[in-house]
C-alpha positions, 0 to 999 in steps of 0.5 A, spaced: 849 693 127 844 699 127 841 702 134 834 702 132 830 697 130 826 700 124 833 702 121 835 696 121 829 693 118 830 698 112 837 698 111 841 692 108 847 691 113 852 688 107 855 692 102 851 696 096 848 692 091 851 691 084 849 696 079 847 701 085 840 697 086 836 700 092 832 694 092 835 687 094 836 683 087 833 676 087 839 671 085 834 667 081 839 662 080 840 654 081 847 654 080 854 659 080 859 658 075 866 657 078 872 661 075 877 654 075 876 647 078 881 649 083 875 654 085 870 649 086 874 644 089 876 649 094 868 652 096 866 644 096 872 643 101 870 649 105 877 653 103 874 658 100 867 662 101 862 663 096 856 660 092 855 653 089 848 651 089 842 655 091 841 649 096 847 651 099 846 658 100 844 664 095 845 671 095 839 673 096 837 668 102 843 670 105 842 677 106 835 675 109 838 671 114 843 676 116 838 681 117 834 676 122 840 675 125 842 682 126 834 683 129 835 676 134 841 679 135 844 672 133 851 669 130 848 667 125 841 665 122 838 659 116 833 660 113 827 655 110 822 654 106 816 653 111 816 654 119 816 646 120 821 646 115 825 650 121 822 646 126 824 639 124 831 640 121 833 644 128 830 638 132 832 633 128 840 636 128 841 635 135 836 629 137 839 622 136 836 615 138 835 614 145 835 622 146 830 624 151 826 631 149 821 636 154 816 640 150 811 644 153 804 642 153 801 647 148 804 647 141 802 649 134 798 642 132 803 640 127 809 641 131 806 637 136 804 632 131 812 631 129 814 630 136 808 626 139 807 621 133 814 621 129 819 622 133 818 615 137 819 612 131 826 614 130 827 612 138 826 619 140 822 620 147 818 626 147 815 628 154 810 634 154 810 638 161 808 645 163 814 649 162 810 655 166 812 650 172 818 650 174 817 645 179 814 640 174 820 642 169 825 640 174 822 634 175 822 632 169 829 633 167 833 626 166 840 625 164 839 624 157 834 630 156 838 633 150 833 639 149 827 643 152 822 646 147 817 651 147 813 657 145 811 664 148 806 666 147 804 659 145 799 658 140 793 658 141 792 659 148 797 665 149 800 662 155 807 665 157 813 662 159 818 665 163 824 664 158 830 666 162 827 662 168 827 656 164 834 657 160 837 658 167 834 652 170 835 647 164 842 650 163 844 648 171 841 642 170 846 641 164 850 646 160 849 642 154 841 641 154 839 646 149 833 650 149 829 652 143 824 657 143 819 658 138 819 667 137 813 667 131 807 670 135 812 675 138 817 676 133 824 680 134 821 687 135 817 684 141 822 679 144 829 677 143 829 670 147 837 669 145 838 675 150 834 671 155 839 665 155 835 661 149 840 657 144 836 657 138 830 661 136 825 659 131 820 662 127 814 661 122 816 667 117 810 665 113 806 670 119 808 677 122 815 677 119 812 677 112 806 679 114 802 679 107 800 672 106 804 671 100 810 667 103 811 660 106 817 661 110 821 659 116 827 661 120 832 659 125 838 663 129 842 662 134 850 661 136 854 660 130 856 653 131 849 651 132 846 654 126 852 651 122 850 644 124 843 646 122 845 648 116 849 642 114 846 637 117 838 639 118 837 643 112 842 640 107 842 632 109 836 631 113 829 635 110 832 640 104 827 645 106 830 651 102 827 657 101 827 660 094 830 666 093 824 669 090 821 668 097 827 671 101 826 677 097 819 678 099 820 677 106 825 682 106 820 687 103 816 685 109 821 686 114 822 693 112 814 695 115 815 690 121 816 695 126 810 699 124 805 693 123 807 690 130 805 697 133 798 697 129 797 689 130 798 690 138 794 697 139 788 693 136 789 687 139 789 691 146 782 694 144 779 688 141 781 684 147 778 690 152 771 689 148 771 681 148 772 681 156 766 686 156 762 681 152 756 677 156 757 672 150 765 671 152 766 666 157 774 668 157 779 672 153 786 670 153 791 676 151 797 677 155 796 684 155 790 683 160 792 684 167 788 678 169 792 673 164 796 668 169 802 670 165 801 678 165 807 680 169 812 675 165 809 678 159 811 685 161 818 683 163 820 679 157 815 683 152 815 690 149 808 689 147 803 684 147 802 682 141 797 681 136 794 675 137 788 673 142 784 667 144 777 667 146 772 662 149 764 663 146 759 661 151 755 655 148 762 651 146 764 648 140 757 649 136 756 656 138 764 658 136 763 655 130 757 659 129 760 665 130 767 664 125 761 663 119 758 669 121 763 673 121 764 679 114 770 683 116 774 677 120 776 672 114 775 665 117 782 662 115 788 659 119 795 662 119 796 669 123 800 675 122 797 677 116 795 685 115 788 682 115 784 680 121 784 672 121 779 668 125 780 660 126 777 654 130 783 651 133 780 645 136 778 643 129 783 646 125 790 648 127 790 643 133 786 638 130 792 633 131 790 633 138 786 628 141 780 631 146 784 629 152 790 633 150 787 638 148 783 639 155 790 638 158 793 644 154 787 648 156 784 648 148 776 648 149 771 647 143 769 654 144 775 657 143 777 662 138 783 664 135 783 671 132 790 674 129 788 681 129 789 685 123 791 693 121 784 694 119 780 700 124 779 697 131 772 699 131 770 696 124 774 689 128 770 690 134 763 691 130 764 685 125 765 681 132 759 685 135 755 682 130 757 675 130 757 675 138 750 678 138 746 681 144 749 688 148 757 689 148 
């Protein structure tokens, strides 16, 4: 493992590539040739390491998994064809009929829908609680609580949860109760949840890890025994959500510049957040880097920087928020986040439309909320676009 993050992101941790290739080859193959029937049998039986079939492993994808494991300081990692593939496979590996799970109230809309609307069909009972409130979390833990799940910063409110405090609490209650943390907004460059006690860390690698808006991918990293199960059960048998070698190659390419992109995302976001906080048309700004953010102190403790996502509430509610996102010229009206371009969306009607109005209210997702993924453009150009859309002084 390299001492500095950016060095590990640029250099492979495995041996040199065949034929002296500098870039990782794309092993675009569905199956692999065995030297003999005995070798094929040994690989299927687990007596010999080696590749069998790309749904079960591929050299390009494996290098990506090893690189992410090193970045997250995990024992292993498994790559998926989407962030939801990683989330669903990881959860379903460890949850069974009769199990109880806890999740924070603020989650990505499709994650919330999976837990709230699908899991009860399988006899899994989800309960949503404010994981930032340790007393409420402790009161909600039950003897059959198998898993606790949260995001930090959370999508879309930028809520901050104390990872170490939650992990300590949960593991005191039951050492076998797993804590899963979605680290998409922070990336391993900013936060490493496993080092704070989490059991599994998840990513929508579509976002910052790729960074260029041309890949859909997910990742799960953690202890070897847990990841072996996620790979062998959640991916192989339950979801089949396997990342293609070509997408793994694109992710490996994107990761090389992760540090440098994140530095600019974070720097730009702070400037934009300061602008929005002083604008008369903005009712509130949610950004962990602002001193008045309720999670600012915890964010300083567990994040090296404050990220590139801002949510803010426009005065005038739903209609004014929709007018704003429609009026912007530089900021692209699109879901997703973490791209080099600045993206803007309206969570209540888009990414979090799976929440009912009552659930949105409980999670702090207002009709006037706008989510901004601050890109790599010059910060003043982003501010000028927002200034024109918001109108008035500022």
